[in-house]
ZATORTOR-267552 format. One record per atom (N, C-alpha, C): residue number from 1; residue in three letters; chain; x, y, z. Coordinates in Angstrom, 2 decimals. Layout:
// ZATORTOR-267552
R NUM Ala A X Y Z
...
// end
This chain:
// ZATORTOR-267552
R 1 Met A 125.60 165.84 142.95
R 1 Met A 124.89 165.08 141.91
R 1 Met A 123.45 165.56 141.81
R 2 Glu A 122.98 165.70 140.60
R 2 Glu A 121.57 166.05 140.39
R 2 Glu A 120.78 164.76 140.27
R 3 Asn A 119.83 164.57 141.20
R 3 Asn A 119.06 163.34 141.20
R 3 Asn A 118.03 163.34 140.08
R 4 Val A 117.86 162.19 139.45
R 4 Val A 116.88 162.05 138.39
R 4 Val A 115.52 161.78 139.02
R 5 Val A 114.53 162.57 138.65
R 5 Val A 113.17 162.35 139.14
R 5 Val A 112.52 161.28 138.28
R 6 Cys A 111.98 160.26 138.91
R 6 Cys A 111.38 159.17 138.14
R 6 Cys A 109.99 158.87 138.67
R 7 Glu A 109.27 158.09 137.91
R 7 Glu A 107.96 157.64 138.36
R 7 Glu A 108.15 156.57 139.43
R 8 Leu A 107.65 156.84 140.61
R 8 Leu A 107.87 155.93 141.72
R 8 Leu A 107.12 154.61 141.52
R 9 Pro A 107.78 153.47 141.75
R 9 Pro A 107.03 152.21 141.81
R 9 Pro A 105.95 152.34 142.89
R 10 Pro A 104.83 151.63 142.75
R 10 Pro A 103.69 151.84 143.66
R 10 Pro A 104.02 151.59 145.13
R 11 Tyr A 105.02 150.77 145.39
R 11 Tyr A 105.35 150.44 146.78
R 11 Tyr A 106.46 151.32 147.35
R 12 Trp A 107.04 152.21 146.55
R 12 Trp A 108.29 152.88 146.94
R 12 Trp A 108.17 153.73 148.19
R 13 Gln A 107.15 154.56 148.25
R 13 Gln A 107.00 155.46 149.40
R 13 Gln A 106.73 154.68 150.69
R 14 Asp A 105.88 153.65 150.60
R 14 Asp A 105.64 152.81 151.77
R 14 Asp A 106.93 152.13 152.21
R 15 Ala A 107.71 151.69 151.22
R 15 Ala A 108.97 151.02 151.51
R 15 Ala A 109.93 151.96 152.23
R 16 Cys A 110.03 153.18 151.74
R 16 Cys A 110.95 154.15 152.35
R 16 Cys A 110.55 154.46 153.79
R 17 Arg A 109.25 154.61 154.02
R 17 Arg A 108.78 154.85 155.40
R 17 Arg A 109.11 153.67 156.30
R 18 His A 108.86 152.48 155.80
R 18 His A 109.13 151.26 156.58
R 18 His A 110.62 151.15 156.90
R 19 Leu A 111.47 151.34 155.90
R 19 Leu A 112.91 151.19 156.08
R 19 Leu A 113.47 152.25 157.02
R 20 Ala A 113.01 153.49 156.89
R 20 Ala A 113.50 154.57 157.76
R 20 Ala A 113.11 154.32 159.21
R 21 Lys A 111.97 153.68 159.39
R 21 Lys A 111.49 153.38 160.74
R 21 Lys A 112.25 152.21 161.36
R 22 Lys A 112.58 151.22 160.53
R 22 Lys A 113.14 149.96 161.04
R 22 Lys A 114.66 149.93 161.08
R 23 Asp A 115.33 150.83 160.32
R 23 Asp A 116.77 150.67 160.12
R 23 Asp A 117.46 152.04 160.18
R 24 Arg A 118.42 152.19 161.09
R 24 Arg A 119.10 153.48 161.30
R 24 Arg A 119.90 153.91 160.07
R 25 Val A 120.51 152.95 159.35
R 25 Val A 121.28 153.29 158.16
R 25 Val A 120.36 153.79 157.05
R 26 Met A 119.26 153.09 156.85
R 26 Met A 118.30 153.52 155.84
R 26 Met A 117.72 154.90 156.16
R 27 Lys A 117.50 155.16 157.43
R 27 Lys A 116.97 156.47 157.84
R 27 Lys A 117.92 157.58 157.42
R 28 Arg A 119.21 157.27 157.42
R 28 Arg A 120.22 158.26 157.01
R 28 Arg A 120.38 158.32 155.49
R 29 Leu A 120.33 157.15 154.84
R 29 Leu A 120.60 157.09 153.40
R 29 Leu A 119.47 157.65 152.54
R 30 Ile A 118.25 157.28 152.85
R 30 Ile A 117.12 157.57 151.96
R 30 Ile A 117.00 159.05 151.62
R 31 Pro A 117.11 159.97 152.61
R 31 Pro A 116.95 161.39 152.26
R 31 Pro A 118.06 161.93 151.35
R 32 Gln A 119.17 161.23 151.25
R 32 Gln A 120.30 161.73 150.45
R 32 Gln A 120.03 161.69 148.95
R 33 Phe A 119.04 160.90 148.52
R 33 Phe A 118.86 160.67 147.09
R 33 Phe A 117.53 161.18 146.56
R 34 Gly A 116.93 162.09 147.33
R 34 Gly A 115.77 162.82 146.83
R 34 Gly A 114.69 161.91 146.27
R 35 Lys A 114.25 162.24 145.05
R 35 Lys A 113.17 161.48 144.42
R 35 Lys A 113.68 160.46 143.41
R 36 Ala A 115.00 160.22 143.41
R 36 Ala A 115.53 159.16 142.55
R 36 Ala A 114.99 157.82 143.03
R 37 Cys A 114.79 156.89 142.10
R 37 Cys A 114.24 155.59 142.49
R 37 Cys A 114.57 154.55 141.42
R 38 Leu A 114.22 153.33 141.73
R 38 Leu A 114.39 152.22 140.80
R 38 Leu A 113.56 152.45 139.56
R 39 Gln A 114.15 152.17 138.38
R 39 Gln A 113.41 152.29 137.13
R 39 Gln A 113.51 151.00 136.32
R 40 Ser A 112.42 150.63 135.68
R 40 Ser A 112.40 149.41 134.88
R 40 Ser A 113.27 149.57 133.64
R 41 Arg A 113.90 148.47 133.22
R 41 Arg A 114.83 148.50 132.09
R 41 Arg A 114.30 147.69 130.91
R 42 Gly A 113.91 148.36 129.84
R 42 Gly A 113.64 147.70 128.58
R 42 Gly A 112.59 146.60 128.59
R 43 Asp A 112.59 145.80 127.52
R 43 Asp A 111.69 144.65 127.48
R 43 Asp A 112.45 143.42 127.98
R 44 Pro A 111.76 142.32 128.27
R 44 Pro A 112.43 141.19 128.93
R 44 Pro A 113.58 140.60 128.13
R 45 Phe A 113.40 140.43 126.81
R 45 Phe A 114.47 139.83 126.03
R 45 Phe A 115.70 140.73 125.98
R 46 Ala A 115.49 142.02 125.69
R 46 Ala A 116.62 142.95 125.61
R 46 Ala A 117.33 143.07 126.95
R 47 Thr A 116.56 143.06 128.03
R 47 Thr A 117.16 143.16 129.37
R 47 Thr A 118.08 141.97 129.64
R 48 Leu A 117.61 140.77 129.33
R 48 Leu A 118.41 139.58 129.56
R 48 Leu A 119.58 139.50 128.59
R 49 Ala A 119.36 139.91 127.34
R 49 Ala A 120.45 139.92 126.37
R 49 Ala A 121.57 140.85 126.84
R 50 Arg A 121.18 141.98 127.36
R 50 Arg A 122.18 142.94 127.86
R 50 Arg A 122.95 142.35 129.04
R 51 Ser A 122.27 141.60 129.89
R 51 Ser A 122.95 140.99 131.03
R 51 Ser A 123.96 139.94 130.58
R 52 Val A 123.64 139.21 129.51
R 52 Val A 124.59 138.23 128.96
R 52 Val A 125.84 138.94 128.44
R 53 Val A 125.63 140.02 127.71
R 53 Val A 126.75 140.79 127.17
R 53 Val A 127.67 141.29 128.28
R 54 Gly A 127.08 141.71 129.40
R 54 Gly A 127.83 142.36 130.45
R 54 Gly A 128.55 141.45 131.43
R 55 Gln A 128.37 140.15 131.29
R 55 Gln A 128.97 139.23 132.25
R 55 Gln A 130.50 139.28 132.22
R 56 Gln A 131.08 139.39 133.42
R 56 Gln A 132.53 139.26 133.64
R 56 Gln A 133.37 140.30 132.90
R 57 Ile A 132.76 141.43 132.55
R 57 Ile A 133.53 142.55 132.00
R 57 Ile A 133.07 143.83 132.69
R 58 Ser A 133.85 144.88 132.58
R 58 Ser A 133.52 146.13 133.25
R 58 Ser A 132.25 146.75 132.66
R 59 Val A 131.66 147.64 133.43
R 59 Val A 130.45 148.33 132.96
R 59 Val A 130.73 149.09 131.67
R 60 Lys A 131.90 149.76 131.61
R 60 Lys A 132.26 150.52 130.41
R 60 Lys A 132.42 149.61 129.20
R 61 Ala A 133.13 148.49 129.39
R 61 Ala A 133.33 147.54 128.28
R 61 Ala A 131.99 146.94 127.84
R 62 Ala A 131.14 146.64 128.82
R 62 Ala A 129.83 146.06 128.51
R 62 Ala A 129.00 147.02 127.66
R 63 Gln A 129.06 148.31 127.99
R 63 Gln A 128.30 149.29 127.22
R 63 Gln A 128.81 149.36 125.77
R 64 Thr A 130.13 149.31 125.62
R 64 Thr A 130.72 149.36 124.28
R 64 Thr A 130.29 148.17 123.44
R 65 Val A 130.37 146.98 124.03
R 65 Val A 129.99 145.76 123.29
R 65 Val A 128.50 145.78 122.98
R 66 Trp A 127.70 146.18 123.96
R 66 Trp A 126.25 146.23 123.74
R 66 Trp A 125.90 147.19 122.61
R 67 Asp A 126.53 148.35 122.60
R 67 Asp A 126.25 149.33 121.54
R 67 Asp A 126.55 148.74 120.16
R 68 Arg A 127.64 147.99 120.05
R 68 Arg A 127.97 147.36 118.77
R 68 Arg A 126.98 146.25 118.43
R 69 Phe A 126.71 145.40 119.41
R 69 Phe A 125.81 144.27 119.18
R 69 Phe A 124.40 144.74 118.82
R 70 Ala A 123.93 145.78 119.50
R 70 Ala A 122.55 146.24 119.29
R 70 Ala A 122.32 146.79 117.89
R 71 Lys A 123.41 147.12 117.18
R 71 Lys A 123.27 147.62 115.81
R 71 Lys A 123.08 146.51 114.79
R 72 Leu A 123.33 145.26 115.20
R 72 Leu A 123.29 144.15 114.24
R 72 Leu A 121.87 143.79 113.80
R 73 Pro A 120.95 143.53 114.71
R 73 Pro A 119.59 143.20 114.26
R 73 Pro A 118.80 144.47 113.96
R 74 Glu A 117.80 144.37 113.11
R 74 Glu A 116.93 145.52 112.83
R 74 Glu A 116.20 145.93 114.10
R 75 Gln A 115.77 144.92 114.85
R 75 Gln A 115.15 145.14 116.16
R 75 Gln A 115.71 144.10 117.11
R 76 Met A 115.79 144.45 118.40
R 76 Met A 116.33 143.51 119.38
R 76 Met A 115.23 142.54 119.81
R 77 Thr A 114.96 141.57 118.93
R 77 Thr A 113.96 140.54 119.21
R 77 Thr A 114.62 139.17 119.08
R 78 Pro A 114.06 138.15 119.71
R 78 Pro A 114.64 136.80 119.59
R 78 Pro A 114.76 136.35 118.14
R 79 Gln A 113.72 136.60 117.36
R 79 Gln A 113.72 136.16 115.97
R 79 Gln A 114.84 136.82 115.17
R 80 Gln A 115.04 138.11 115.38
R 80 Gln A 116.08 138.84 114.65
R 80 Gln A 117.47 138.38 115.08
R 81 Val A 117.65 138.14 116.38
R 81 Val A 118.95 137.67 116.88
R 81 Val A 119.29 136.30 116.31
R 82 Leu A 118.29 135.44 116.18
R 82 Leu A 118.53 134.10 115.64
R 82 Leu A 118.95 134.13 114.17
R 83 Arg A 118.70 135.25 113.50
R 83 Arg A 119.09 135.38 112.09
R 83 Arg A 120.52 135.92 111.93
R 84 Leu A 121.12 136.37 113.03
R 84 Leu A 122.45 136.95 112.94
R 84 Leu A 123.52 135.90 112.64
R 85 Lys A 124.58 136.35 112.00
R 85 Lys A 125.71 135.46 111.73
R 85 Lys A 126.64 135.44 112.94
R 86 Ile A 127.15 134.25 113.24
R 86 Ile A 128.05 134.11 114.39
R 86 Ile A 129.26 135.03 114.24
R 87 Asp A 129.82 135.11 113.04
R 87 Asp A 130.99 135.96 112.83
R 87 Asp A 130.70 137.42 113.13
R 88 Asp A 129.49 137.86 112.80
R 88 Asp A 129.13 139.25 113.07
R 88 Asp A 129.01 139.50 114.58
R 89 Met A 128.45 138.52 115.30
R 89 Met A 128.33 138.66 116.75
R 89 Met A 129.70 138.66 117.41
R 90 Arg A 130.61 137.83 116.90
R 90 Arg A 131.97 137.80 117.43
R 90 Arg A 132.68 139.12 117.14
R 91 Ala A 132.46 139.66 115.95
R 91 Ala A 133.09 140.93 115.57
R 91 Ala A 132.60 142.09 116.44
R 92 Ala A 131.37 141.96 116.95
R 92 Ala A 130.82 143.00 117.83
R 92 Ala A 131.45 142.95 119.23
R 93 Gly A 132.13 141.84 119.52
R 93 Gly A 132.81 141.75 120.81
R 93 Gly A 132.35 140.62 121.71
R 94 Leu A 131.40 139.80 121.24
R 94 Leu A 130.94 138.67 122.04
R 94 Leu A 131.92 137.51 121.92
R 95 Ser A 132.23 136.88 123.04
R 95 Ser A 133.05 135.68 123.01
R 95 Ser A 132.23 134.53 122.42
R 96 Ser A 132.92 133.45 122.07
R 96 Ser A 132.21 132.28 121.53
R 96 Ser A 131.15 131.78 122.51
R 97 Arg A 131.52 131.79 123.78
R 97 Arg A 130.56 131.31 124.79
R 97 Arg A 129.36 132.23 124.90
R 98 Lys A 129.59 133.54 124.85
R 98 Lys A 128.47 134.47 124.94
R 98 Lys A 127.57 134.40 123.71
R 99 Val A 128.16 134.08 122.56
R 99 Val A 127.33 133.85 121.37
R 99 Val A 126.40 132.66 121.62
R 100 Glu A 126.94 131.60 122.19
R 100 Glu A 126.12 130.42 122.50
R 100 Glu A 125.02 130.78 123.49
R 101 Tyr A 125.36 131.58 124.50
R 101 Tyr A 124.36 131.99 125.49
R 101 Tyr A 123.27 132.83 124.83
R 102 Met A 123.67 133.73 123.94
R 102 Met A 122.70 134.61 123.30
R 102 Met A 121.74 133.81 122.42
R 103 Val A 122.27 132.84 121.71
R 103 Val A 121.42 131.99 120.87
R 103 Val A 120.45 131.18 121.73
R 104 Asp A 120.94 130.63 122.85
R 104 Asp A 120.07 129.84 123.73
R 104 Asp A 118.98 130.72 124.33
R 105 Leu A 119.34 131.94 124.70
R 105 Leu A 118.35 132.88 125.23
R 105 Leu A 117.27 133.17 124.19
R 106 Ala A 117.70 133.45 122.96
R 106 Ala A 116.74 133.74 121.89
R 106 Ala A 115.84 132.54 121.61
R 107 Leu A 116.41 131.34 121.65
R 107 Leu A 115.62 130.13 121.42
R 107 Leu A 114.57 129.93 122.51
R 108 His A 114.95 130.18 123.76
R 108 His A 113.98 130.03 124.85
R 108 His A 112.77 130.96 124.64
R 109 Phe A 113.03 132.18 124.20
R 109 Phe A 111.92 133.10 123.94
R 109 Phe A 111.14 132.68 122.71
R 110 Asp A 111.87 132.36 121.63
R 110 Asp A 111.23 132.06 120.35
R 110 Asp A 110.38 130.80 120.42
R 111 Gln A 110.82 129.83 121.19
R 111 Gln A 110.12 128.54 121.27
R 111 Gln A 109.07 128.49 122.38
R 112 Gly A 108.89 129.60 123.08
R 112 Gly A 107.85 129.64 124.13
R 112 Gly A 108.20 128.87 125.37
R 113 Ala A 109.49 128.67 125.63
R 113 Ala A 109.90 127.91 126.81
R 113 Ala A 109.75 128.73 128.10
R 114 Leu A 109.57 130.04 127.96
R 114 Leu A 109.40 130.92 129.11
R 114 Leu A 107.96 131.41 129.17
R 115 His A 107.40 131.43 130.37
R 115 His A 106.01 131.84 130.54
R 115 His A 105.93 133.35 130.80
R 116 Val A 106.38 134.11 129.81
R 116 Val A 106.51 135.56 129.98
R 116 Val A 105.18 136.20 130.39
R 117 Ser A 104.10 135.79 129.77
R 117 Ser A 102.80 136.41 130.06
R 117 Ser A 102.29 136.07 131.45
R 118 Asp A 102.88 135.04 132.07
R 118 Asp A 102.45 134.62 133.41
R 118 Asp A 103.36 135.17 134.52
R 119 Trp A 104.46 135.80 134.14
R 119 Trp A 105.42 136.23 135.16
R 119 Trp A 104.81 137.14 136.21
R 120 Ala A 103.89 137.99 135.80
R 120 Ala A 103.29 138.94 136.75
R 120 Ala A 102.61 138.23 137.91
R 121 Ser A 102.08 137.02 137.66
R 121 Ser A 101.37 136.29 138.70
R 121 Ser A 102.22 135.19 139.35
R 122 Met A 103.44 134.99 138.86
R 122 Met A 104.32 133.95 139.41
R 122 Met A 105.18 134.52 140.54
R 123 Asp A 105.55 133.66 141.51
R 123 Asp A 106.41 134.16 142.58
R 123 Asp A 107.85 134.22 142.11
R 124 Asp A 108.67 134.90 142.89
R 124 Asp A 110.05 135.16 142.49
R 124 Asp A 110.83 133.89 142.20
R 125 Glu A 110.74 132.91 143.07
R 125 Glu A 111.53 131.69 142.91
R 125 Glu A 111.12 130.90 141.66
R 126 Ala A 109.84 130.92 141.32
R 126 Ala A 109.38 130.23 140.12
R 126 Ala A 109.98 130.88 138.87
R 127 Ile A 110.06 132.20 138.87
R 127 Ile A 110.65 132.91 137.72
R 127 Ile A 112.15 132.63 137.66
R 128 Ile A 112.82 132.66 138.80
R 128 Ile A 114.25 132.35 138.84
R 128 Ile A 114.51 130.96 138.27
R 129 Thr A 113.69 130.00 138.64
R 129 Thr A 113.85 128.62 138.14
R 129 Thr A 113.77 128.58 136.62
R 130 Glu A 112.83 129.34 136.04
R 130 Glu A 112.72 129.39 134.57
R 130 Glu A 113.96 130.02 133.95
R 131 Leu A 114.42 131.10 134.54
R 131 Leu A 115.52 131.85 133.93
R 131 Leu A 116.85 131.11 134.01
R 132 Val A 117.12 130.44 135.13
R 132 Val A 118.42 129.78 135.27
R 132 Val A 118.53 128.52 134.40
R 133 Ala A 117.41 128.13 133.79
R 133 Ala A 117.46 127.01 132.83
R 133 Ala A 118.07 127.46 131.50
R 134 Ile A 118.21 128.77 131.31
R 134 Ile A 118.84 129.31 130.10
R 134 Ile A 120.35 129.30 130.30
R 135 Arg A 121.09 128.87 129.31
R 135 Arg A 122.55 128.86 129.41
R 135 Arg A 123.08 130.26 129.65
R 136 Gly A 123.98 130.38 130.60
R 136 Gly A 124.58 131.68 130.87
R 136 Gly A 123.79 132.57 131.82
R 137 Ile A 122.61 132.13 132.24
R 137 Ile A 121.82 132.89 133.19
R 137 Ile A 121.91 132.20 134.55
R 138 Gly A 122.56 132.84 135.49
R 138 Gly A 122.66 132.31 136.85
R 138 Gly A 121.69 133.03 137.77
R 139 Arg A 121.76 132.67 139.05
R 139 Arg A 120.82 133.25 140.00
R 139 Arg A 120.97 134.77 140.10
R 140 Trp A 122.23 135.26 140.10
R 140 Trp A 122.42 136.72 140.21
R 140 Trp A 121.74 137.44 139.06
R 141 Thr A 121.93 136.96 137.83
R 141 Thr A 121.31 137.60 136.67
R 141 Thr A 119.79 137.55 136.78
R 142 Ala A 119.26 136.41 137.24
R 142 Ala A 117.81 136.28 137.41
R 142 Ala A 117.30 137.27 138.45
R 143 Glu A 118.06 137.45 139.52
R 143 Glu A 117.64 138.40 140.55
R 143 Glu A 117.71 139.84 140.05
R 144 Met A 118.74 140.16 139.24
R 144 Met A 118.79 141.50 138.65
R 144 Met A 117.58 141.73 137.75
R 145 Phe A 117.16 140.68 137.06
R 145 Phe A 115.98 140.78 136.20
R 145 Phe A 114.72 141.03 137.03
R 146 Leu A 114.60 140.33 138.15
R 146 Leu A 113.46 140.55 139.04
R 146 Leu A 113.43 142.00 139.54
R 147 Ile A 114.62 142.53 139.82
R 147 Ile A 114.70 143.90 140.35
R 147 Ile A 114.47 144.93 139.25
R 148 Phe A 115.22 144.83 138.16
R 148 Phe A 115.26 145.92 137.19
R 148 Phe A 114.20 145.80 136.08
R 149 His A 113.68 144.62 135.84
R 149 His A 112.62 144.52 134.84
R 149 His A 111.25 144.35 135.49
R 150 Leu A 111.12 143.36 136.36
R 150 Leu A 109.82 143.10 136.99
R 150 Leu A 109.59 144.00 138.20
R 151 Met A 110.66 144.62 138.70
R 151 Met A 110.57 145.55 139.82
R 151 Met A 109.90 144.92 141.04
R 152 Arg A 110.29 143.69 141.32
R 152 Arg A 109.77 143.01 142.50
R 152 Arg A 110.31 143.69 143.76
R 153 Pro A 109.49 143.86 144.80
R 153 Pro A 109.89 144.69 145.94
R 153 Pro A 110.80 144.02 146.96
R 154 Asp A 110.89 142.69 146.97
R 154 Asp A 111.55 142.03 148.10
R 154 Asp A 112.63 141.04 147.66
R 155 Val A 113.53 141.48 146.77
R 155 Val A 114.61 140.62 146.29
R 155 Val A 115.89 141.00 147.04
R 156 Leu A 116.60 139.98 147.54
R 156 Leu A 117.87 140.19 148.24
R 156 Leu A 118.97 139.42 147.50
R 157 Pro A 119.73 140.09 146.64
R 157 Pro A 120.73 139.41 145.81
R 157 Pro A 122.06 139.21 146.56
R 158 Leu A 122.13 138.15 147.34
R 158 Leu A 123.30 137.94 148.20
R 158 Leu A 124.58 137.62 147.42
R 159 Asp A 124.46 137.31 146.14
R 159 Asp A 125.66 137.09 145.31
R 159 Asp A 126.18 138.39 144.72
R 160 Asp A 125.54 139.51 145.02
R 160 Asp A 125.94 140.78 144.44
R 160 Asp A 127.07 141.41 145.26
R 161 Val A 128.20 141.63 144.61
R 161 Val A 129.38 142.17 145.30
R 161 Val A 129.09 143.56 145.86
R 162 Gly A 128.38 144.38 145.11
R 162 Gly A 128.06 145.73 145.56
R 162 Gly A 127.23 145.72 146.83
R 163 Leu A 126.24 144.84 146.89
R 163 Leu A 125.41 144.75 148.09
R 163 Leu A 126.25 144.36 149.30
R 164 Ile A 127.09 143.34 149.15
R 164 Ile A 127.93 142.88 150.26
R 164 Ile A 128.90 143.98 150.69
R 165 Asn A 129.53 144.64 149.71
R 165 Asn A 130.46 145.72 150.03
R 165 Asn A 129.75 146.88 150.72
R 166 Gly A 128.56 147.19 150.24
R 166 Gly A 127.81 148.29 150.83
R 166 Gly A 127.38 148.00 152.25
R 167 Ile A 126.94 146.78 152.51
R 167 Ile A 126.57 146.39 153.88
R 167 Ile A 127.80 146.44 154.78
R 168 Ser A 128.92 145.96 154.26
R 168 Ser A 130.18 146.02 155.01
R 168 Ser A 130.51 147.45 155.41
R 169 Arg A 130.38 148.36 154.46
R 169 Arg A 130.76 149.75 154.71
R 169 Arg A 129.75 150.45 155.61
R 170 Cys A 128.46 150.24 155.36
R 170 Cys A 127.42 150.99 156.07
R 170 Cys A 127.11 150.45 157.46
R 171 Tyr A 127.32 149.14 157.66
R 171 Tyr A 126.90 148.52 158.92
R 171 Tyr A 128.06 147.97 159.76
R 172 Phe A 129.20 147.71 159.15
R 172 Phe A 130.30 147.05 159.86
R 172 Phe A 131.62 147.81 159.75
R 173 Ser A 131.54 149.11 159.50
R 173 Ser A 132.73 149.98 159.43
R 173 Ser A 133.78 149.47 158.45
R 174 Gly A 133.32 148.80 157.39
R 174 Gly A 134.22 148.33 156.35
R 174 Gly A 134.75 146.92 156.55
R 175 Asp A 134.46 146.31 157.70
R 175 Asp A 134.90 144.93 157.92
R 175 Asp A 134.18 143.99 156.96
R 176 Thr A 134.89 142.97 156.49
R 176 Thr A 134.31 142.01 155.56
R 176 Thr A 133.13 141.28 156.22
R 177 Val A 132.05 141.13 155.46
R 177 Val A 130.87 140.45 156.00
R 177 Val A 130.57 139.20 155.18
R 178 Ser A 129.94 138.25 155.83
R 178 Ser A 129.52 137.01 155.18
R 178 Ser A 128.10 137.17 154.64
R 179 Arg A 127.71 136.19 153.84
R 179 Arg A 126.32 136.19 153.36
R 179 Arg A 125.34 136.12 154.52
R 180 Ser A 125.68 135.34 155.54
R 180 Ser A 124.78 135.22 156.70
R 180 Ser A 124.68 136.55 157.45
R 181 Asp A 125.80 137.29 157.56
R 181 Asp A 125.76 138.63 158.16
R 181 Asp A 124.82 139.53 157.37
R 182 Ala A 124.97 139.50 156.04
R 182 Ala A 124.15 140.33 155.18
R 182 Ala A 122.68 139.95 155.30
R 183 Arg A 122.41 138.66 155.33
R 183 Arg A 121.02 138.20 155.45
R 183 Arg A 120.41 138.67 156.78
R 184 Glu A 121.22 138.67 157.83
R 184 Glu A 120.72 139.11 159.14
R 184 Glu A 120.40 140.60 159.13
R 185 Val A 121.28 141.40 158.53
R 185 Val A 121.01 142.83 158.41
R 185 Val A 119.69 143.06 157.67
R 186 Ala A 119.49 142.27 156.62
R 186 Ala A 118.33 142.47 155.75
R 186 Ala A 117.01 142.00 156.36
R 187 Leu A 117.06 141.34 157.50
R 187 Leu A 115.81 140.93 158.16
R 187 Leu A 114.92 142.13 158.44
R 188 Ala A 115.55 143.24 158.79
R 188 Ala A 114.77 144.45 159.10
R 188 Ala A 114.20 145.10 157.84
R 189 Trp A 114.74 144.74 156.69
R 189 Trp A 114.31 145.37 155.44
R 189 Trp A 113.03 144.76 154.87
R 190 Ala A 112.77 143.48 155.15
R 190 Ala A 111.60 142.80 154.59
R 190 Ala A 110.33 143.56 154.98
R 191 Pro A 109.35 143.64 154.08
R 191 Pro A 109.25 143.02 152.75
R 191 Pro A 109.70 143.94 151.60
R 192 Tyr A 110.69 144.78 151.87
R 192 Tyr A 111.15 145.74 150.85
R 192 Tyr A 112.67 145.65 150.66
R 193 Arg A 113.18 144.42 150.55
R 193 Arg A 114.64 144.25 150.46
R 193 Arg A 115.20 144.78 149.14
R 194 Thr A 114.40 144.79 148.09
R 194 Thr A 114.84 145.41 146.83
R 194 Thr A 115.16 146.89 147.03
R 195 Val A 114.28 147.60 147.71
R 195 Val A 114.44 149.03 147.89
R 195 Val A 115.67 149.33 148.74
R 196 Ala A 115.85 148.57 149.81
R 196 Ala A 117.04 148.74 150.65
R 196 Ala A 118.31 148.45 149.86
R 197 Thr A 118.28 147.40 149.06
R 197 Thr A 119.44 147.06 148.22
R 197 Thr A 119.77 148.22 147.28
R 198 Trp A 118.74 148.81 146.69
R 198 Trp A 118.94 149.94 145.78
R 198 Trp A 119.64 151.09 146.50
R 199 Tyr A 119.23 151.37 147.72
R 199 Tyr A 119.87 152.46 148.47
R 199 Tyr A 121.29 152.09 148.88
R 200 Ile A 121.55 150.84 149.18
R 200 Ile A 122.92 150.41 149.47
R 200 Ile A 123.79 150.61 148.24
R 201 Trp A 123.29 150.23 147.07
R 201 Trp A 124.04 150.48 145.82
R 201 Trp A 124.32 151.96 145.64
R 202 Arg A 123.34 152.80 145.91
R 202 Arg A 123.52 154.24 145.73
R 202 Arg A 124.56 154.79 146.70
R 203 Ser A 124.68 154.18 147.87
R 203 Ser A 125.68 154.65 148.84
R 203 Ser A 127.09 154.45 148.30
R 204 Leu A 127.26 153.48 147.40
R 204 Leu A 128.56 153.22 146.78
R 204 Leu A 128.75 154.01 145.49
R 205 Asp A 127.67 154.16 144.75
R 205 Asp A 127.72 154.85 143.45
R 205 Asp A 126.41 155.60 143.27
R 206 Pro A 126.42 156.92 143.44
R 206 Pro A 125.17 157.68 143.36
R 206 Pro A 124.46 157.59 142.01
R 207 Val A 125.19 157.22 140.96
R 207 Val A 124.56 157.14 139.64
R 207 Val A 124.05 155.73 139.40
R 208 Pro A 122.74 155.53 139.23
R 208 Pro A 122.20 154.19 139.00
R 208 Pro A 122.80 153.55 137.75
R 209 Val A 123.06 152.26 137.84
R 209 Val A 123.61 151.49 136.74
R 209 Val A 122.51 150.69 136.07
R 210 Ser A 122.52 150.62 134.74
R 210 Ser A 121.57 149.79 133.99
R 210 Ser A 122.09 148.37 133.93
R 211 Tyr A 121.21 147.42 134.22
R 211 Tyr A 121.61 146.01 134.10
R 211 Tyr A 120.98 145.40 132.87
// end
């Protein structure tokens, strides 16, 4: 695989040094992926809209539906999405429930219910609390947003199947692990649990996935 060179988040190199020093698996994994690193995804509304589209379907199916849906508004903004016809959104591949989620998401942005301009100074849990108040946004989606949009350095998404599977494979020879097992492994990763999670994901799939 040819690794994509990206602009490193400001904490990335310090995180890699810390993880390689503290964790034997990370010391082995990190050099395998060269200068590839976490990259921010889109603007906040589009990022969350994409996560709604992708729920409970395969990555390939999610991309297909997103490509169709993204062609409907002139721009992917809350105001433009609120002008869309329900039938058109359904025709693009959104279920009735996902249409409801998309409308609620757009309303939260349009009505100023989210403190977007304050997110940079808010802690992770405060942002999660705001996001999970939106229909269809659960903790996992909020944590993916913290990782892939806000690029917070110390997020541990214990509801993520890939993270649990990766910890199982890398630390327990493939034996099934519990959330508490995973949390214990991640103690050595703090305060860079996002970076360690990213490398665990790469150990399963070398090509980064967009959320």
